[in-house]
BALOBA-1460 file (C-alpha; in Angstrom, 3 decimals):
// residues 273
<rec num="1" residu="m" x="9.666" y="21.904" z="22.304"/>
<rec num="2" residu="t" x="7.610" y="22.272" z="19.125"/>
<rec num="3" residu="t" x="3.998" y="23.217" z="19.735"/>
<rec num="4" residu="i" x="1.060" y="21.358" z="18.194"/>
<rec num="5" residu="a" x="0.109" y="24.585" z="16.415"/>
<rec num="6" residu="a" x="3.559" y="24.812" z="14.812"/>
<rec num="7" residu="q" x="3.424" y="21.177" z="13.710"/>
<rec num="8" residu="e" x="0.012" y="21.600" z="12.121"/>
<rec num="9" residu="a" x="1.011" y="24.885" z="10.474"/>
<rec num="10" residu="f" x="3.961" y="23.111" z="8.865"/>
<rec num="11" residu="l" x="1.766" y="20.274" z="7.579"/>
<rec num="12" residu="q" x="-0.776" y="22.720" z="6.180"/>
<rec num="13" residu="a" x="1.911" y="24.739" z="4.388"/>
<rec num="14" residu="f" x="3.533" y="21.596" z="2.971"/>
<rec num="15" residu="h" x="0.261" y="20.202" z="1.628"/>
<rec num="16" residu="a" x="-0.732" y="23.572" z="0.230"/>
<rec num="17" residu="e" x="2.258" y="23.188" z="-2.098"/>
<rec num="18" residu="r" x="1.828" y="19.426" z="-2.705"/>
<rec num="19" residu="p" x="-1.807" y="18.547" z="-1.963"/>
<rec num="20" residu="a" x="-1.643" y="15.051" z="-3.470"/>
<rec num="21" residu="v" x="1.879" y="14.184" z="-2.330"/>
<rec num="22" residu="t" x="1.033" y="11.039" z="-0.331"/>
<rec num="23" residu="a" x="-0.979" y="9.452" z="-3.128"/>
<rec num="24" residu="e" x="1.685" y="10.446" z="-5.660"/>
<rec num="25" residu="a" x="4.443" y="8.893" z="-3.560"/>
<rec num="26" residu="f" x="2.741" y="5.683" z="-2.446"/>
<rec num="27" residu="g" x="-0.213" y="5.122" z="-4.782"/>
<rec num="28" residu="g" x="1.912" y="3.123" z="-7.219"/>
<rec num="29" residu="g" x="3.578" y="0.995" z="-4.549"/>
<rec num="30" residu="r" x="2.629" y="-2.666" z="-4.352"/>
<rec num="31" residu="a" x="2.776" y="-5.303" z="-1.636"/>
<rec num="32" residu="p" x="4.052" y="-8.781" z="-2.570"/>
<rec num="33" residu="d" x="0.479" y="-9.878" z="-3.347"/>
<rec num="34" residu="g" x="0.008" y="-6.972" z="-5.773"/>
<rec num="35" residu="r" x="-2.201" y="-4.792" z="-3.581"/>
<rec num="36" residu="s" x="-1.436" y="-1.146" z="-2.907"/>
<rec num="37" residu="s" x="-1.209" y="0.147" z="0.657"/>
<rec num="38" residu="y" x="-4.579" y="1.814" z="0.061"/>
<rec num="39" residu="q" x="-6.132" y="-1.474" z="-1.038"/>
<rec num="40" residu="l" x="-4.749" y="-3.182" z="2.062"/>
<rec num="41" residu="l" x="-6.711" y="-0.717" z="4.181"/>
<rec num="42" residu="c" x="-9.873" y="-1.169" z="2.126"/>
<rec num="43" residu="d" x="-9.731" y="-4.902" z="2.703"/>
<rec num="44" residu="r" x="-9.372" y="-4.408" z="6.478"/>
<rec num="45" residu="v" x="-12.775" y="-2.681" z="6.591"/>
<rec num="46" residu="a" x="-14.626" y="-4.703" z="3.958"/>
<rec num="47" residu="g" x="-18.336" y="-4.933" z="4.674"/>
<rec num="48" residu="r" x="-18.429" y="-1.913" z="6.971"/>
<rec num="49" residu="r" x="-20.866" y="0.645" z="5.661"/>
<rec num="50" residu="r" x="-20.055" y="3.858" z="7.529"/>
<rec num="51" residu="v" x="-16.363" y="4.708" z="7.127"/>
<rec num="52" residu="l" x="-14.324" y="7.755" z="8.176"/>
<rec num="53" residu="d" x="-10.947" y="8.482" z="6.559"/>
<rec num="54" residu="l" x="-8.759" y="10.382" z="9.012"/>
<rec num="55" residu="g" x="-6.250" y="12.526" z="7.101"/>
<rec num="56" residu="c" x="-7.982" y="11.764" z="3.805"/>
<rec num="57" residu="g" x="-5.753" y="13.983" z="1.661"/>
<rec num="58" residu="d" x="-6.771" y="14.092" z="-1.992"/>
<rec num="59" residu="g" x="-9.359" y="11.328" z="-1.522"/>
<rec num="60" residu="l" x="-7.661" y="8.358" z="-3.191"/>
<rec num="61" residu="l" x="-8.487" y="5.975" z="-0.341"/>
<rec num="62" residu="l" x="-12.073" y="7.226" z="-0.119"/>
<rec num="63" residu="e" x="-12.479" y="6.694" z="-3.849"/>
<rec num="64" residu="l" x="-11.429" y="3.058" z="-3.461"/>
<rec num="65" residu="l" x="-13.760" y="2.649" z="-0.483"/>
<rec num="66" residu="a" x="-16.618" y="4.039" z="-2.566"/>
<rec num="67" residu="r" x="-16.415" y="1.024" z="-4.882"/>
<rec num="68" residu="e" x="-18.315" y="-0.967" z="-2.260"/>
<rec num="69" residu="e" x="-21.935" y="-0.007" z="-2.845"/>
<rec num="70" residu="g" x="-24.133" y="1.468" z="-0.166"/>
<rec num="71" residu="r" x="-21.379" y="3.045" z="1.844"/>
<rec num="72" residu="r" x="-21.641" y="6.321" z="3.711"/>
<rec num="73" residu="l" x="-18.212" y="7.937" z="3.622"/>
<rec num="74" residu="a" x="-16.607" y="10.866" z="5.411"/>
<rec num="75" residu="g" x="-13.141" y="12.364" z="5.268"/>
<rec num="76" residu="l" x="-11.260" y="14.817" z="7.467"/>
<rec num="77" residu="d" x="-8.059" y="16.674" z="6.665"/>
<rec num="78" residu="l" x="-6.116" y="19.759" z="7.753"/>
<rec num="79" residu="s" x="-5.440" y="20.835" z="4.169"/>
<rec num="80" residu="p" x="-8.112" y="22.723" z="2.213"/>
<rec num="81" residu="q" x="-6.039" y="22.237" z="-0.941"/>
<rec num="82" residu="s" x="-6.041" y="18.453" z="-0.535"/>
<rec num="83" residu="l" x="-9.763" y="18.455" z="0.228"/>
<rec num="84" residu="a" x="-10.400" y="20.494" z="-2.921"/>
<rec num="85" residu="l" x="-8.839" y="17.657" z="-4.950"/>
<rec num="86" residu="a" x="-10.941" y="15.086" z="-3.095"/>
<rec num="87" residu="r" x="-14.117" y="17.005" z="-3.890"/>
<rec num="88" residu="r" x="-13.310" y="16.800" z="-7.606"/>
<rec num="89" residu="r" x="-13.581" y="13.004" z="-7.561"/>
<rec num="90" residu="p" x="-17.038" y="12.048" z="-8.910"/>
<rec num="91" residu="a" x="-17.182" y="8.972" z="-6.670"/>
<rec num="92" residu="l" x="-17.037" y="11.247" z="-3.606"/>
<rec num="93" residu="s" x="-19.920" y="13.543" z="-4.529"/>
<rec num="94" residu="g" x="-21.923" y="12.140" z="-1.628"/>
<rec num="95" residu="a" x="-19.093" y="11.975" z="0.911"/>
<rec num="96" residu="a" x="-18.934" y="14.329" z="3.884"/>
<rec num="97" residu="l" x="-15.534" y="15.999" z="3.483"/>
<rec num="98" residu="a" x="-14.505" y="18.380" z="6.244"/>
<rec num="99" residu="k" x="-11.501" y="20.476" z="7.178"/>
<rec num="100" residu="g" x="-10.616" y="19.884" z="10.775"/>
<rec num="101" residu="r" x="-8.450" y="18.296" z="13.444"/>
<rec num="102" residu="a" x="-8.544" y="14.678" z="14.530"/>
<rec num="103" residu="q" x="-8.377" y="15.881" z="18.141"/>
<rec num="104" residu="t" x="-11.865" y="17.439" z="17.799"/>
<rec num="105" residu="l" x="-13.819" y="15.428" z="15.241"/>
<rec num="106" residu="p" x="-16.891" y="17.230" z="13.844"/>
<rec num="107" residu="f" x="-19.020" y="14.077" z="13.934"/>
<rec num="108" residu="a" x="-21.610" y="12.707" z="16.365"/>
<rec num="109" residu="d" x="-21.061" y="9.752" z="18.690"/>
<rec num="110" residu="d" x="-21.440" y="6.295" z="17.085"/>
<rec num="111" residu="s" x="-21.345" y="7.762" z="13.553"/>
<rec num="112" residu="f" x="-19.078" y="5.135" z="11.972"/>
<rec num="113" residu="d" x="-18.441" y="1.404" z="11.790"/>
<rec num="114" residu="a" x="-14.806" y="1.924" z="10.780"/>
<rec num="115" residu="c" x="-12.093" y="4.558" z="10.701"/>
<rec num="116" residu="v" x="-9.138" y="4.323" z="8.323"/>
<rec num="117" residu="s" x="-5.969" y="6.395" z="8.187"/>
<rec num="118" residu="h" x="-3.208" y="6.153" z="5.581"/>
<rec num="119" residu="m" x="0.194" y="7.515" z="6.658"/>
<rec num="120" residu="a" x="-1.472" y="10.162" z="8.825"/>
<rec num="121" residu="l" x="-1.965" y="8.897" z="12.388"/>
<rec num="122" residu="m" x="1.803" y="8.907" z="12.982"/>
<rec num="123" residu="l" x="1.901" y="12.659" z="12.240"/>
<rec num="124" residu="m" x="-0.684" y="13.685" z="14.818"/>
<rec num="125" residu="g" x="0.033" y="15.336" z="18.131"/>
<rec num="126" residu="e" x="-2.079" y="14.924" z="21.267"/>
<rec num="127" residu="i" x="-2.480" y="11.313" z="20.196"/>
<rec num="128" residu="e" x="-4.442" y="10.237" z="23.286"/>
<rec num="129" residu="q" x="-7.085" y="12.823" z="22.399"/>
<rec num="130" residu="v" x="-7.142" y="11.517" z="18.820"/>
<rec num="131" residu="a" x="-7.693" y="7.980" z="20.119"/>
<rec num="132" residu="a" x="-10.488" y="9.164" z="22.410"/>
<rec num="133" residu="e" x="-12.207" y="11.021" z="19.566"/>
<rec num="134" residu="v" x="-11.971" y="8.057" z="17.194"/>
<rec num="135" residu="a" x="-13.421" y="5.821" z="19.902"/>
<rec num="136" residu="r" x="-16.237" y="8.317" z="20.448"/>
<rec num="137" residu="v" x="-17.361" y="8.375" z="16.817"/>
<rec num="138" residu="l" x="-17.055" y="4.602" z="16.332"/>
<rec num="139" residu="s" x="-19.965" y="2.311" z="17.125"/>
<rec num="140" residu="p" x="-19.444" y="-0.667" z="19.479"/>
<rec num="141" residu="g" x="-17.268" y="-3.206" z="17.693"/>
<rec num="142" residu="g" x="-16.037" y="-0.537" z="15.290"/>
<rec num="143" residu="v" x="-12.596" y="-0.888" z="13.731"/>
<rec num="144" residu="l" x="-9.644" y="1.482" z="13.389"/>
<rec num="145" residu="a" x="-7.311" y="0.469" z="10.538"/>
<rec num="146" residu="c" x="-4.115" y="2.408" z="9.793"/>
<rec num="147" residu="v" x="-1.127" y="2.296" z="7.491"/>
<rec num="148" residu="l" x="1.996" y="3.596" z="9.241"/>
<rec num="149" residu="g" x="5.483" y="4.157" z="7.848"/>
<rec num="150" residu="g" x="8.047" y="1.504" z="8.737"/>
<rec num="151" residu="g" x="11.274" y="2.664" z="7.081"/>
<rec num="152" residu="a" x="13.541" y="1.166" z="4.460"/>
<rec num="153" residu="v" x="13.679" y="-2.527" z="3.588"/>
<rec num="154" residu="g" x="17.440" y="-2.259" z="3.077"/>
<rec num="155" residu="g" x="19.883" y="-2.660" z="0.217"/>
<rec num="156" residu="e" x="17.839" y="-0.552" z="-2.185"/>
<rec num="157" residu="a" x="17.283" y="3.042" z="-3.273"/>
<rec num="158" residu="y" x="15.140" y="4.177" z="-0.358"/>
<rec num="159" residu="e" x="17.768" y="3.199" z="2.197"/>
<rec num="160" residu="r" x="20.417" y="5.031" z="0.200"/>
<rec num="161" residu="f" x="18.181" y="8.064" z="-0.120"/>
<rec num="162" residu="l" x="17.624" y="8.207" z="3.640"/>
<rec num="163" residu="g" x="21.384" y="8.247" z="4.245"/>
<rec num="164" residu="l" x="21.844" y="11.145" z="1.830"/>
<rec num="165" residu="l" x="18.850" y="12.987" z="3.269"/>
<rec num="166" residu="r" x="20.160" y="12.632" z="6.814"/>
<rec num="167" residu="r" x="23.440" y="14.282" z="5.881"/>
<rec num="168" residu="t" x="21.660" y="17.023" z="3.931"/>
<rec num="169" residu="v" x="19.412" y="17.872" z="6.873"/>
<rec num="170" residu="e" x="22.330" y="17.830" z="9.313"/>
<rec num="171" residu="e" x="24.117" y="20.402" z="7.166"/>
<rec num="172" residu="a" x="21.047" y="22.635" z="6.896"/>
<rec num="173" residu="p" x="20.435" y="25.494" z="9.367"/>
<rec num="174" residu="a" x="17.777" y="24.911" z="12.009"/>
<rec num="175" residu="s" x="15.371" y="27.165" z="10.129"/>
<rec num="176" residu="r" x="15.452" y="24.688" z="7.225"/>
<rec num="177" residu="r" x="14.454" y="21.639" z="9.270"/>
<rec num="178" residu="i" x="10.993" y="20.252" z="9.897"/>
<rec num="179" residu="p" x="9.462" y="20.353" z="13.368"/>
<rec num="180" residu="a" x="9.148" y="17.106" z="15.293"/>
<rec num="181" residu="l" x="5.942" y="15.474" z="14.077"/>
<rec num="182" residu="g" x="3.607" y="13.048" z="15.784"/>
<rec num="183" residu="d" x="4.090" y="10.612" z="18.644"/>
<rec num="184" residu="r" x="6.709" y="7.870" z="18.395"/>
<rec num="185" residu="r" x="4.387" y="5.404" z="20.115"/>
<rec num="186" residu="t" x="2.419" y="5.106" z="16.887"/>
<rec num="187" residu="r" x="5.480" y="3.509" z="15.251"/>
<rec num="188" residu="s" x="5.291" y="0.231" z="17.193"/>
<rec num="189" residu="r" x="2.609" y="-2.263" z="18.190"/>
<rec num="190" residu="e" x="3.394" y="-1.850" z="21.879"/>
<rec num="191" residu="g" x="3.290" y="1.927" z="21.652"/>
<rec num="192" residu="l" x="0.041" y="1.963" z="19.712"/>
<rec num="193" residu="d" x="-1.521" y="-0.420" z="22.231"/>
<rec num="194" residu="e" x="-0.465" y="1.993" z="24.967"/>
<rec num="195" residu="v" x="-2.270" y="4.817" z="23.163"/>
<rec num="196" residu="l" x="-5.420" y="2.949" z="22.126"/>
<rec num="197" residu="a" x="-6.177" y="0.705" z="25.102"/>
<rec num="198" residu="p" x="-7.283" y="3.532" z="27.474"/>
<rec num="199" residu="a" x="-9.738" y="4.697" z="24.785"/>
<rec num="200" residu="g" x="-11.435" y="1.297" z="24.758"/>
<rec num="201" residu="f" x="-9.679" y="-0.560" z="21.944"/>
<rec num="202" residu="a" x="-8.684" y="-4.222" z="22.117"/>
<rec num="203" residu="a" x="-5.122" y="-5.328" z="21.353"/>
<rec num="204" residu="v" x="-3.711" y="-4.123" z="18.047"/>
<rec num="205" residu="d" x="-3.276" y="-6.545" z="15.144"/>
<rec num="206" residu="w" x="0.027" y="-5.580" z="13.523"/>
<rec num="207" residu="e" x="1.386" y="-6.651" z="10.139"/>
<rec num="208" residu="t" x="4.581" y="-5.392" z="8.508"/>
<rec num="209" residu="v" x="4.501" y="-5.399" z="4.705"/>
<rec num="210" residu="p" x="7.176" y="-4.413" z="2.172"/>
<rec num="211" residu="l" x="5.914" y="-1.993" z="-0.458"/>
<rec num="212" residu="d" x="7.678" y="-2.105" z="-3.826"/>
<rec num="213" residu="l" x="8.237" y="1.375" z="-5.275"/>
<rec num="214" residu="s" x="10.720" y="0.302" z="-7.963"/>
<rec num="215" residu="g" x="10.701" y="2.055" z="-11.309"/>
<rec num="216" residu="p" x="12.687" y="4.387" z="-13.572"/>
<rec num="217" residu="v" x="14.973" y="6.680" z="-11.615"/>
<rec num="218" residu="a" x="12.836" y="9.783" z="-12.207"/>
<rec num="219" residu="q" x="9.775" y="7.955" z="-10.853"/>
<rec num="220" residu="v" x="11.665" y="6.717" z="-7.796"/>
<rec num="221" residu="w" x="13.040" y="10.188" z="-7.106"/>
<rec num="222" residu="a" x="9.528" y="11.645" z="-7.369"/>
<rec num="223" residu="a" x="8.357" y="9.162" z="-4.725"/>
<rec num="224" residu="v" x="11.177" y="9.527" z="-2.204"/>
<rec num="225" residu="s" x="11.408" y="13.305" z="-2.579"/>
<rec num="226" residu="g" x="7.863" y="13.592" z="-1.257"/>
<rec num="227" residu="l" x="9.165" y="13.253" z="2.311"/>
<rec num="228" residu="y" x="8.376" y="16.177" z="4.589"/>
<rec num="229" residu="d" x="12.068" y="16.741" z="5.343"/>
<rec num="230" residu="l" x="12.581" y="18.209" z="1.872"/>
<rec num="231" residu="g" x="9.883" y="20.842" z="2.331"/>
<rec num="232" residu="p" x="11.953" y="23.459" z="4.197"/>
<rec num="233" residu="l" x="15.182" y="22.864" z="2.240"/>
<rec num="234" residu="d" x="16.165" y="25.510" z="-0.285"/>
<rec num="235" residu="r" x="16.176" y="24.637" z="-3.983"/>
<rec num="236" residu="a" x="19.944" y="24.370" z="-4.160"/>
<rec num="237" residu="a" x="20.035" y="21.827" z="-1.330"/>
<rec num="238" residu="v" x="17.276" y="19.753" z="-2.940"/>
<rec num="239" residu="e" x="19.075" y="19.817" z="-6.280"/>
<rec num="240" residu="r" x="22.330" y="18.691" z="-4.634"/>
<rec num="241" residu="l" x="20.408" y="15.902" z="-2.953"/>
<rec num="242" residu="r" x="18.833" y="14.849" z="-6.244"/>
<rec num="243" residu="t" x="22.208" y="14.818" z="-8.004"/>
<rec num="244" residu="a" x="23.756" y="12.767" z="-5.213"/>
<rec num="245" residu="f" x="20.841" y="10.346" z="-5.276"/>
<rec num="246" residu="l" x="21.104" y="9.779" z="-9.035"/>
<rec num="247" residu="a" x="24.784" y="8.977" z="-8.634"/>
<rec num="248" residu="e" x="24.170" y="6.801" z="-5.561"/>
<rec num="249" residu="v" x="21.706" y="4.452" z="-7.295"/>
<rec num="250" residu="r" x="23.589" y="4.090" z="-10.549"/>
<rec num="251" residu="d" x="25.258" y="0.842" z="-9.505"/>
<rec num="252" residu="i" x="21.965" y="-0.837" z="-8.521"/>
<rec num="253" residu="t" x="20.026" y="0.249" z="-11.613"/>
<rec num="254" residu="a" x="19.035" y="-2.721" z="-13.778"/>
<rec num="255" residu="p" x="19.885" y="-2.843" z="-17.504"/>
<rec num="256" residu="d" x="16.259" y="-1.968" z="-18.289"/>
<rec num="257" residu="g" x="16.574" y="1.217" z="-16.225"/>
<rec num="258" residu="i" x="14.574" y="0.027" z="-13.213"/>
<rec num="259" residu="v" x="15.839" y="1.157" z="-9.821"/>
<rec num="260" residu="p" x="14.956" y="-1.186" z="-6.920"/>
<rec num="261" residu="c" x="13.163" y="0.734" z="-4.199"/>
<rec num="262" residu="a" x="11.179" y="-0.612" z="-1.261"/>
<rec num="263" residu="f" x="9.576" y="0.749" z="1.851"/>
<rec num="264" residu="r" x="8.144" y="-1.000" z="4.884"/>
<rec num="265" residu="i" x="4.663" y="-0.197" z="6.071"/>
<rec num="266" residu="h" x="2.855" y="-1.366" z="9.176"/>
<rec num="267" residu="v" x="-0.835" y="-2.190" z="8.827"/>
<rec num="268" residu="a" x="-2.409" y="-1.844" z="12.267"/>
<rec num="269" residu="t" x="-5.996" y="-2.781" z="13.106"/>
<rec num="270" residu="a" x="-7.791" y="-2.440" z="16.454"/>
<rec num="271" residu="r" x="-11.399" y="-3.145" z="17.351"/>
<rec num="272" residu="m" x="-13.477" y="-1.327" z="19.938"/>
<rec num="273" residu="r" x="-14.122" y="-3.579" z="22.920"/>
């Protein structure tokens, strides 16, 4: 069984190499109404003044949150390299950005009205402890709002990529595979309810949204190749995967060069009872 320390060491090493990978992969994606996954989260906590971003990465979400005046923002991440990018954003000059673990938050009780997390909660081990810590730092009636990965929509480039990636990983030696990450209960409404309810959260509001990542093939490859599974693969394996992917999407590429690519996300919101 993979230890929590090994999981977190992998994530730190990966983000040391690609500190802005999540924003690069998903920042350009759009829901059917034109909003990004980051904007969807912002809207879930509109009007809340004290907001913590759990797994804040390079600070893109915090920067969007800072557009609402009078906010007091904080961000926590395992990666010092990602936090260094966040600190370069002028809008975050007043934000409290800290390196640390969600299982032991360096904030006082009742410090926040809302906690957001973009594609990070599903990667965390000891998830019950994370839930308890989030509940501790939230004020009564505080909200936790998360974006979680939901897989391929189907019939487009991301689904084809996942099939190729699966075969590539199966052929790779064990030393070239990622450790098991996170807790599968965060991938479903029922599972997340099971995690959050004992910490004092009411039932989870759960919405599944398709995110359009379509674009030129190089742009689509840049997005899908940000998956953690590629991190341990050697360069030759990644190049074979890239070549196979380019060939695989040729028949669905539009005359204008746009490759259809979509990804499901789950937007989960829970309020403290």
